[in-house]
C-alpha positions as CSV (number, residue, x, y, z in Angstrom):
1,X,52.0,29.2,-71.2
2,X,49.3,29.5,-73.8
3,X,46.9,27.7,-71.5
4,X,47.6,30.2,-68.8
5,X,47.0,33.1,-71.2
6,X,43.7,31.7,-72.2
7,X,42.7,31.2,-68.6
8,X,43.7,34.7,-67.8
9,X,41.6,36.1,-70.6
10,X,38.6,33.9,-69.5
11,X,38.9,35.3,-66.0
12,X,39.1,38.8,-67.3
13,X,36.0,38.2,-69.4
14,X,34.1,36.8,-66.4
15,X,35.1,39.8,-64.3
16,X,34.0,42.2,-67.0
17,X,30.7,40.4,-67.4
18,X,30.1,40.4,-63.7
19,X,30.9,44.1,-63.5
20,X,28.5,44.9,-66.3
21,X,25.8,42.8,-64.6
22,X,26.3,44.8,-61.3
23,X,26.0,48.1,-63.2
24,X,22.8,46.9,-64.8
25,X,21.5,45.7,-61.4
26,X,22.2,49.0,-59.8
27,X,20.7,51.1,-62.6
28,X,17.5,49.1,-62.9
29,X,17.1,48.4,-59.2
30,X,17.8,52.0,-58.3
31,X,15.5,53.5,-60.9
32,X,12.6,51.2,-60.1
33,X,13.1,51.8,-56.4
34,X,13.0,55.6,-56.9
35,X,10.0,55.6,-59.2
36,X,8.0,53.2,-57.1
37,X,8.9,55.0,-53.8
38,X,7.8,58.3,-55.3
39,X,4.6,57.0,-56.6
40,X,3.9,55.1,-53.4
41,X,4.4,58.1,-51.2
42,X,2.3,60.3,-53.6
43,X,-0.5,57.6,-53.4
44,X,-0.3,57.4,-49.6
45,X,-0.1,61.2,-49.1
46,X,-3.0,61.7,-51.5
47,X,-5.2,59.2,-49.6
48,X,-4.2,60.9,-46.3
49,X,-5.1,64.3,-47.7
50,X,-8.6,63.3,-48.8
51,X,-9.1,61.3,-45.5
52,X,-8.3,64.4,-43.5
53,X,-10.6,66.5,-45.8
54,X,-13.4,64.0,-45.3
55,X,-13.0,63.8,-41.6
56,X,-12.7,67.6,-41.0
57,X,-15.3,68.9,-43.5
58,X,-19.0,69.0,-43.2
59,X,-20.6,68.8,-46.7
60,X,-24.3,68.2,-46.0
61,X,-26.2,67.8,-42.7
62,X,-29.8,66.6,-42.4
63,X,-32.2,65.9,-39.5
64,X,-33.7,62.4,-39.2
65,X,-36.3,62.2,-36.4
66,X,-34.8,65.2,-34.7
67,X,-31.2,63.7,-34.9
68,X,-28.6,65.6,-36.9
69,X,-26.9,63.4,-39.4
70,X,-23.8,64.3,-41.4
71,X,-23.7,62.9,-44.9
72,X,-20.1,63.7,-45.8
73,X,-19.0,60.1,-45.9
74,X,-21.8,59.2,-48.3
75,X,-21.1,62.2,-50.6
76,X,-17.4,61.3,-50.8
77,X,-18.2,57.6,-51.6
78,X,-20.8,58.5,-54.2
79,X,-18.2,60.8,-55.8
80,X,-15.6,58.0,-55.8
81,X,-18.2,55.6,-57.2
82,X,-18.9,58.0,-60.1
83,X,-15.2,58.4,-60.8
84,X,-14.7,54.6,-60.8
85,X,-17.6,54.2,-63.3
86,X,-16.1,56.9,-65.5
87,X,-12.6,55.2,-65.3
88,X,-14.1,51.8,-66.3
89,X,-15.8,53.3,-69.3
90,X,-12.9,55.5,-70.5
91,X,-10.3,52.7,-70.3
92,X,-12.8,49.9,-71.1
93,X,-11.9,47.9,-68.0
94,X,-13.7,44.7,-67.4
95,X,-11.8,43.6,-64.2
96,X,-9.6,45.4,-61.8
97,X,-6.1,43.9,-61.4
98,X,-4.2,43.4,-58.2
99,X,-1.5,41.3,-56.4
100,X,-3.0,38.0,-57.6
101,X,-2.3,39.0,-61.2
102,X,1.3,39.9,-60.3
103,X,1.8,36.5,-58.7
104,X,0.3,34.7,-61.7
105,X,2.5,36.6,-64.1
106,X,5.6,35.7,-62.0
107,X,4.8,32.1,-62.5
108,X,4.4,32.1,-66.3
109,X,5.4,33.9,-69.4
110,X,2.7,33.0,-71.9
111,X,0.2,35.6,-70.7
112,X,1.9,39.0,-70.3
113,X,1.1,41.4,-67.5
114,X,-1.5,43.9,-68.6
115,X,0.2,47.2,-68.1
116,X,-2.9,49.3,-68.8
117,X,-5.0,47.4,-66.4
118,X,-2.2,47.6,-63.8
119,X,-1.9,51.4,-64.0
120,X,-5.7,52.1,-64.2
121,X,-6.4,49.7,-61.3
122,X,-3.9,51.7,-59.2
123,X,-5.9,54.9,-60.1
124,X,-9.1,53.1,-59.2
125,X,-7.7,51.9,-55.8
126,X,-6.6,55.5,-55.1
127,X,-10.1,56.8,-55.9
128,X,-11.7,54.2,-53.7
129,X,-9.4,54.7,-50.7
130,X,-9.5,58.5,-51.0
131,X,-13.2,58.4,-51.2
132,X,-13.5,56.5,-47.9
133,X,-14.1,53.0,-49.2
134,X,-13.2,50.2,-46.7
135,X,-10.2,49.1,-48.8
136,X,-6.4,49.0,-48.5
137,X,-3.6,50.8,-50.2
138,X,-0.6,48.4,-50.1
139,X,-2.0,45.7,-52.4
140,X,-2.6,48.1,-55.3
141,X,0.8,49.6,-54.7
142,X,2.4,46.1,-54.9
143,X,0.7,45.5,-58.3
144,X,1.7,49.0,-59.4
145,X,5.3,48.2,-58.5
146,X,5.1,45.0,-60.5
147,X,3.6,46.9,-63.5
148,X,6.4,49.5,-63.3
149,X,9.0,46.7,-63.3
150,X,7.5,45.1,-66.4
151,X,7.3,48.5,-68.1
152,X,11.1,48.9,-67.4
153,X,11.7,45.6,-69.0
154,X,10.4,47.0,-72.3
155,X,12.9,49.9,-72.3
156,X,16.0,48.2,-70.8
157,X,17.3,45.4,-73.0
158,X,19.0,43.2,-70.5
159,X,19.3,39.5,-69.8
160,X,17.2,39.9,-66.6
161,X,13.9,38.0,-66.8
162,X,10.4,39.4,-66.4
163,X,10.1,38.1,-62.9
164,X,13.2,39.9,-61.7
165,X,11.9,43.2,-63.0
166,X,8.5,42.4,-61.4
167,X,10.2,41.5,-58.1
168,X,12.1,44.8,-58.0
169,X,8.8,46.7,-58.2
170,X,7.1,44.6,-55.6
171,X,10.0,44.8,-53.2
172,X,10.2,48.6,-53.6
173,X,6.5,49.0,-52.9
174,X,6.6,47.1,-49.6
175,X,9.8,48.8,-48.6
176,X,8.5,52.3,-49.3
177,X,5.1,51.6,-47.7
178,X,6.4,50.3,-44.4
179,X,9.9,51.6,-44.3
180,X,11.0,47.9,-44.2
181,X,13.6,47.1,-46.9
182,X,14.3,43.6,-45.6
183,X,10.6,42.7,-45.5
184,X,10.3,44.1,-49.1
185,X,13.1,41.7,-50.3
186,X,11.6,38.7,-48.6
187,X,8.0,39.5,-49.7
188,X,9.1,39.6,-53.3
189,X,10.6,36.1,-53.0
190,X,8.1,34.6,-50.5
191,X,4.7,35.8,-51.8
192,X,5.3,36.6,-55.4
193,X,8.2,34.8,-57.0
194,X,7.9,31.8,-54.6
195,X,11.5,30.7,-55.1
196,X,14.9,32.0,-54.2
197,X,17.0,33.1,-57.2
198,X,20.6,34.2,-56.7
199,X,20.4,36.2,-59.9
200,X,17.3,38.0,-58.7
201,X,18.6,38.8,-55.3
202,X,20.9,41.7,-56.2
203,X,18.5,43.8,-58.3
204,X,15.6,43.2,-56.0
205,X,17.7,44.1,-52.9
206,X,19.0,47.3,-54.6
207,X,15.4,48.3,-55.5
208,X,14.1,47.7,-52.0
209,X,17.0,49.5,-50.2
210,X,16.8,52.4,-52.7
211,X,13.1,52.8,-52.1
212,X,13.5,52.8,-48.3
213,X,16.4,55.2,-48.4
214,X,14.7,57.5,-50.9
215,X,11.5,57.6,-48.8
216,X,13.3,58.3,-45.6
217,X,15.4,61.1,-47.2
218,X,12.7,62.9,-49.1
219,X,9.5,62.1,-47.3
220,X,8.3,62.4,-43.8
221,X,6.3,59.8,-41.7
222,X,7.7,56.8,-43.4
223,X,6.4,54.5,-40.6
224,X,2.6,54.2,-40.8
225,X,2.0,53.0,-37.2
226,X,2.7,54.6,-33.9
227,X,4.4,51.8,-31.8
228,X,6.2,52.4,-28.5
229,X,8.0,49.0,-28.8
230,X,8.4,48.4,-25.1
231,X,9.9,44.9,-24.9
232,X,7.1,42.6,-23.6
233,X,7.5,39.6,-21.2
234,X,7.5,36.7,-23.7
235,X,6.9,34.1,-21.0
236,X,3.5,35.8,-20.3
237,X,2.8,36.9,-23.9
238,X,3.3,33.7,-25.9
239,X,0.9,31.5,-24.0
240,X,-1.8,34.1,-24.5
241,X,-1.1,34.2,-28.2
242,X,-1.1,30.4,-28.5
243,X,-4.5,30.2,-26.7
244,X,-5.9,32.9,-28.9
245,X,-4.6,31.2,-32.1
246,X,-7.9,29.5,-33.0
247,X,-9.8,32.8,-32.6
248,X,-7.3,34.6,-34.8
249,X,-7.4,31.8,-37.5
250,X,-11.2,31.8,-37.5
251,X,-11.3,35.6,-37.9
252,X,-8.8,35.5,-40.9
253,X,-10.8,32.7,-42.5
254,X,-14.1,34.6,-42.0
255,X,-12.5,37.7,-43.6
256,X,-11.3,35.8,-46.7
257,X,-14.5,33.8,-47.1
258,X,-16.5,37.1,-46.8
259,X,-14.4,38.6,-49.6
260,X,-15.0,35.5,-51.8
261,X,-18.7,35.2,-51.2
262,X,-19.3,38.9,-51.8
263,X,-17.5,38.6,-55.1
264,X,-19.5,35.5,-56.0
265,X,-22.7,37.2,-55.2
266,X,-21.7,40.1,-57.4
267,X,-21.0,37.8,-60.3
268,X,-24.2,35.8,-59.9
269,X,-26.5,38.8,-59.2
270,X,-26.8,39.8,-62.8
271,X,-26.3,43.5,-61.8
272,X,-24.3,45.8,-63.9
273,X,-20.9,46.9,-62.7
274,X,-22.2,50.4,-62.3
275,X,-25.1,49.3,-60.0
276,X,-22.7,47.1,-57.9
277,X,-20.2,50.0,-57.4
278,X,-23.0,52.5,-56.4
279,X,-24.5,49.9,-54.1
280,X,-21.2,49.3,-52.4
281,X,-20.6,53.1,-52.0
282,X,-24.1,53.6,-50.6
283,X,-23.9,50.8,-48.0
284,X,-20.4,51.7,-46.9
285,X,-21.1,55.4,-46.8
286,X,-24.3,54.9,-44.8
287,X,-22.6,52.7,-42.3
288,X,-19.8,55.3,-42.2
289,X,-22.2,58.0,-41.1
290,X,-22.6,56.1,-37.7
291,X,-19.3,54.4,-37.4
292,X,-16.7,56.5,-39.4
293,X,-13.8,54.5,-37.9
294,X,-14.3,51.8,-40.6
295,X,-14.0,54.1,-43.5
296,X,-10.8,54.3,-45.6
297,X,-7.5,52.8,-44.7
298,X,-8.1,53.5,-41.0
299,X,-4.6,54.2,-39.9
300,X,-5.7,56.6,-37.2
301,X,-8.2,54.1,-35.7
302,X,-5.5,51.4,-35.8
303,X,-3.1,53.5,-33.8
304,X,-5.9,54.3,-31.3
305,X,-6.6,50.6,-30.9
306,X,-2.9,49.9,-30.4
307,X,-2.9,52.4,-27.5
308,X,-5.9,50.6,-25.9
309,X,-8.4,53.4,-26.4
310,X,-11.3,51.0,-27.2
311,X,-13.1,48.6,-25.0
312,X,-14.7,45.2,-25.9
313,X,-18.1,46.4,-27.2
314,X,-16.6,48.9,-29.6
315,X,-13.9,46.6,-30.7
316,X,-16.5,44.0,-31.6
317,X,-18.4,46.6,-33.6
318,X,-15.3,47.7,-35.5
319,X,-14.3,44.1,-36.2
320,X,-17.7,43.0,-37.6
321,X,-18.2,46.1,-39.6
322,X,-14.7,46.2,-41.0
323,X,-14.9,42.6,-42.3
324,X,-18.4,43.1,-43.8
325,X,-17.7,46.5,-45.3
326,X,-14.4,45.5,-46.8
327,X,-16.1,42.4,-48.3
328,X,-18.9,44.6,-49.8
329,X,-16.6,47.2,-51.2
330,X,-14.0,44.9,-52.8
331,X,-16.5,42.3,-53.9
332,X,-18.8,44.8,-55.5
333,X,-16.1,46.6,-57.4
334,X,-15.1,49.5,-55.1
335,X,-11.5,48.4,-55.8
336,X,-8.7,48.3,-53.3
337,X,-6.3,46.1,-51.3
338,X,-6.9,43.6,-48.5
339,X,-3.6,44.1,-46.7
340,X,-4.5,47.3,-44.8
341,X,-8.0,45.9,-43.8
342,X,-6.3,42.7,-42.6
343,X,-4.0,44.8,-40.4
344,X,-7.0,46.7,-39.0
345,X,-8.9,43.5,-38.4
346,X,-5.8,41.9,-36.7
347,X,-5.4,44.9,-34.4
348,X,-9.1,44.7,-33.5
349,X,-8.9,41.0,-32.7
350,X,-5.7,41.6,-30.8
351,X,-7.4,44.3,-28.8
352,X,-10.2,42.0,-27.9
353,X,-7.8,39.3,-26.8
354,X,-5.9,41.8,-24.7
355,X,-9.1,43.2,-23.1
356,X,-10.3,39.7,-22.2
357,X,-6.9,38.8,-20.8
358,X,-7.0,41.9,-18.6
359,X,-10.6,41.0,-17.5
360,X,-9.5,37.6,-16.2
361,X,-6.6,39.0,-14.3
362,X,-3.8,39.0,-16.8
363,X,-1.3,41.8,-17.4
364,X,-1.9,44.8,-19.6
365,X,-0.2,43.8,-22.9
366,X,-2.6,45.5,-25.4
367,X,0.0,46.8,-27.8
368,X,2.2,43.7,-27.9
369,X,-0.8,41.4,-28.3
370,X,-2.4,43.6,-31.0
371,X,0.8,43.8,-33.0
372,X,1.4,40.1,-32.9
373,X,-2.2,39.3,-33.9
374,X,-2.1,42.0,-36.6
375,X,0.9,40.2,-38.1
376,X,-0.8,36.9,-37.8
377,X,-4.0,37.9,-39.7
378,X,-2.0,39.8,-42.4
379,X,0.4,36.8,-42.9
380,X,-2.6,34.5,-43.3
381,X,-4.4,36.7,-45.8
382,X,-1.4,37.5,-48.0
383,X,0.4,34.2,-47.5
384,X,3.7,35.7,-46.4
385,X,4.5,34.7,-42.8
386,X,8.2,35.6,-42.8
387,X,7.4,39.0,-44.4
388,X,4.8,39.7,-41.7
389,X,7.3,38.9,-38.9
390,X,10.0,41.0,-40.5
391,X,7.7,44.0,-40.9
392,X,7.1,43.8,-37.2
393,X,10.8,43.6,-36.5
394,X,11.6,46.6,-38.7
395,X,8.7,48.7,-37.4
396,X,9.4,48.0,-33.8
397,X,13.2,47.4,-33.8
398,X,12.4,44.8,-31.1
399,X,13.5,41.2,-31.1
400,X,10.8,40.3,-28.5
401,X,8.0,41.7,-30.6
402,X,9.3,39.8,-33.6
403,X,9.4,36.5,-31.6
404,X,5.9,37.1,-30.3
405,X,4.6,37.8,-33.9
406,X,6.3,34.7,-35.1
407,X,4.5,32.5,-32.5
408,X,1.2,34.1,-33.3
409,X,1.7,33.8,-37.1
410,X,2.7,30.1,-37.0
411,X,-0.1,29.1,-34.7
412,X,-2.7,30.9,-36.8
413,X,-1.3,29.7,-40.2
414,X,-1.2,26.1,-39.0
415,X,-4.9,26.2,-38.5
416,X,-5.8,28.3,-41.5
417,X,-3.8,26.1,-43.8
418,X,-5.8,23.1,-42.6
419,X,-9.2,24.8,-42.9
420,X,-8.7,27.2,-45.8
421,X,-5.7,25.9,-47.5
422,X,-4.4,29.0,-49.3
423,X,-3.8,32.7,-49.0
424,X,-6.5,35.0,-50.3
425,X,-4.5,35.7,-53.5
426,X,-4.0,32.0,-54.2
427,X,-7.7,31.5,-53.6
428,X,-8.6,34.3,-56.0
429,X,-6.5,32.6,-58.7
430,X,-8.1,29.2,-57.9
431,X,-11.6,30.8,-58.4
432,X,-10.4,31.8,-61.8
433,X,-9.2,28.3,-62.6
434,X,-5.5,28.9,-61.9
435,X,-3.8,26.6,-59.4
436,X,-0.4,27.8,-58.3
437,X,0.2,24.5,-56.4
438,X,1.0,23.0,-59.8
439,X,4.2,25.0,-59.8
440,X,5.8,26.9,-62.7
441,X,6.2,23.7,-64.7
442,X,2.6,22.6,-64.2
443,X,1.3,26.1,-65.2
444,X,3.5,26.2,-68.3
445,X,2.3,22.7,-69.3
446,X,-1.3,23.8,-68.9
447,X,-0.7,26.9,-71.0
448,X,0.9,25.1,-73.9
449,X,-1.6,23.4,-76.1
450,X,-1.2,20.5,-78.6
451,X,-2.0,22.8,-81.6
452,X,1.7,23.6,-82.0
453,X,2.7,19.9,-81.9
454,X,0.5,18.3,-84.5
455,X,2.4,15.9,-86.7
456,X,1.6,14.9,-90.2
457,X,3.9,11.9,-90.4
458,X,1.0,9.4,-90.2
459,X,-0.9,7.0,-92.6
460,X,-4.2,8.5,-93.7
461,X,-6.7,6.3,-95.4
462,X,-9.9,7.1,-97.2
463,X,-13.1,5.4,-96.0
464,X,-13.3,3.1,-99.0
465,X,-9.7,1.9,-98.7
466,X,-9.1,-1.9,-98.5
467,X,-7.0,-3.8,-96.0
468,X,-4.4,-4.6,-98.7
469,X,-4.1,-0.9,-99.6
470,X,-3.7,0.0,-95.9
471,X,-0.9,-2.6,-95.5
472,X,0.9,-1.1,-98.5
473,X,0.7,2.4,-97.1
474,X,1.9,1.2,-93.7
475,X,4.8,-0.7,-95.2
476,X,5.8,2.4,-97.3
477,X,5.8,4.7,-94.2
478,X,7.1,2.0,-91.9
479,X,4.2,2.4,-89.5
480,X,1.9,-0.1,-87.8
481,X,-1.2,2.2,-87.5
482,X,-3.3,4.2,-89.8
483,X,-6.3,6.7,-89.6
484,X,-9.4,6.4,-91.6
485,X,-10.6,9.8,-92.7
486,X,-14.0,10.7,-94.3
487,X,-14.3,12.7,-97.5
488,X,-15.0,15.8,-95.3
489,X,-11.8,15.3,-93.3
490,X,-13.3,13.8,-90.2
491,X,-11.8,11.0,-88.2
492,X,-13.8,7.8,-88.7
493,X,-11.5,5.5,-86.8
494,X,-8.0,4.1,-86.1
495,X,-6.7,1.0,-87.9
496,X,-4.0,-1.3,-86.6
497,X,-1.9,-3.6,-88.8
498,X,-3.7,-6.6,-87.5
499,X,-7.0,-5.1,-88.4
500,X,-5.7,-4.3,-91.8
501,X,-4.6,-8.0,-92.3
502,X,-8.0,-9.1,-91.2
503,X,-9.8,-6.7,-93.6
504,X,-7.9,-8.1,-96.6
505,X,-9.7,-6.9,-99.7
506,X,-12.6,-5.5,-97.8
507,X,-13.2,-1.8,-96.7
508,X,-11.1,-0.9,-93.6
509,X,-14.1,1.1,-92.3
510,X,-15.7,-2.1,-91.1
511,X,-12.7,-3.2,-89.1
512,X,-11.2,0.0,-87.6
513,X,-11.6,1.2,-84.0
514,X,-14.3,3.8,-84.3
515,X,-13.7,5.2,-80.7
516,X,-9.9,5.4,-80.4
517,X,-8.1,7.4,-77.8
518,X,-7.8,10.9,-79.1
519,X,-6.7,14.4,-78.2
520,X,-8.0,17.8,-79.2
521,X,-5.9,20.7,-80.5
522,X,-6.8,22.9,-77.5
523,X,-5.8,20.2,-75.0
524,X,-2.8,21.2,-72.8
525,X,0.4,19.3,-72.6
526,X,-0.5,18.6,-69.0
527,X,-3.8,17.0,-70.0
528,X,-2.1,15.1,-72.8
529,X,0.5,13.6,-70.4
530,X,-2.4,12.4,-68.2
531,X,-4.3,10.9,-71.1
532,X,-1.3,8.9,-72.4
533,X,-0.2,7.6,-69.1
534,X,-1.9,4.2,-69.9
535,X,-1.6,4.5,-73.6
536,X,-0.2,1.6,-75.7
537,X,0.4,2.3,-79.3
538,X,2.3,4.3,-81.9
539,X,0.5,7.6,-82.0
540,X,-2.6,9.5,-80.9
541,X,-4.9,11.4,-83.3
542,X,-5.5,15.1,-82.7
543,X,-8.8,16.5,-83.8
544,X,-10.8,19.7,-83.8
545,X,-14.5,20.2,-83.0
546,X,-17.3,17.8,-82.1
547,X,-17.2,16.3,-85.6
548,X,-13.6,15.2,-85.0
549,X,-12.0,17.0,-87.9
550,X,-8.6,15.3,-88.3
551,X,-5.6,17.5,-88.0
552,X,-2.8,15.0,-87.5
553,X,-1.2,12.8,-84.8
554,X,1.4,13.0,-82.1
555,X,3.7,10.2,-80.9
556,X,4.6,9.6,-77.3
557,X,8.2,10.6,-78.1
558,X,7.1,13.9,-79.6
559,X,4.9,14.6,-76.6
560,X,7.7,13.9,-74.1
561,X,10.0,16.1,-76.1
562,X,7.6,19.0,-76.0
563,X,7.1,18.6,-72.3
564,X,10.9,18.5,-71.7
565,X,11.4,21.7,-73.7
566,X,8.8,23.5,-71.6
567,X,10.3,22.3,-68.4
568,X,13.8,23.4,-69.5
569,X,12.4,26.8,-70.4
570,X,10.9,27.2,-66.9
571,X,14.1,26.1,-65.2
572,X,16.2,28.5,-67.2
573,X,13.8,31.3,-66.2
574,X,14.0,30.4,-62.5
575,X,17.8,30.6,-62.8
576,X,17.4,34.1,-64.1
């Protein structure tokens, strides 16, 4: 009877805890969803307002060789450049932050997400996009959502981990941006968290659905693209997409490499950040005078390409210029996202494929091909194939479109994975020395250094100690190794018990190993594990500086214990 009573109380306690967790999930997920949706819609609406202002206003006109030239795009971009420079100086920004930083933060806890950089970078992205820079808006909104999630973590004392709060913000941003709540949920797990957590699913889902519902209720035009969604003939469409796969993959790789090489040039040029930003604004603004379609986010142009209003020559021009101008803008510091440009580039390539197909006698499938290729390029760039397919499904409400997008995505990603190997965000992190392929445990082991694990339970000998004295010290501490230390505290060598016996009444300095295996205090646990893989002995000395200042030693057992503790911490985090 007593046992049943205890079981009943335990069950009641579990139900109570579960109910409390659900309340927390709904509160946090709902609030994050509402805030991120509101900010996202304000961001997008603001960019649309300034885009319309730029396209419909004439600021300055000049005549060049008798030709009337309108300088509105150049004036807008110079203004944006000036504001960006001002933002950098006021907030002391050294590097804009984006989705790559969100992904990195989700994979570790040692380096916190910089909230100031996250919010200011969102403002910078808005300034660039509103000014007409060839940049995107969804990437900065994703990082903004992540930042809002982490800010919420500081104010809500719950058992939810950082990555869950971050995932809520990311999912809400995608959901509000595309009106695609399922894609938002999947994107948070697929591209950012990179694992499926049952504990994270509820709050992330609530945030995503809330963001979509709030956007649809209080804002108009929740769907950014005008798609008719007539069901295409898959038997005809899929072979075309498979044949076009290498072209699509090559385009995506060219785009990502262009972004990387532009950023590399900017780093190696020696130019100031101000000069780089003004140069990007001048180049993009000048090109925009003659080809205004490549300026800004380009939603209007994308919809025109989807409807088949452009022929091959113009599509080629738009494709080449969009890739090059986006690379210049983002690489030189005119900050923004890569998602929207990837969608633009994908639609342009899709339009080219469709036009060529028509030219060789194929059916007119411009919209279907363009949407599938758009998803393919975007999936490759952001590293989220399932998300891209789901966005197509939720935008079109068409199973056939989703299947076509799936085939295009998989064909393209198979090739890009072989040739490029990573998404653009992963490559950004690799260029910064961060390899996500190590996994959470690998990253955590790389972040934890030996400094916190230096042990002092070792035999330290002065440089004039004899072998007999060394043996006495070893016997007292029940150890078989000792370290010979100079008067200034530097490691001179490592002495084994056999060397001590050989030394006898002579100085141990003559007999010790002067080049022993050693570690430095700033070495990571990952590096230490690699170093000791072939080690045979009792302990390894830990030193500091080139003069090998002796700090202490670490045993294999202590090293393995430290590694296991870090691994357990990571696994607990993944469980939420």
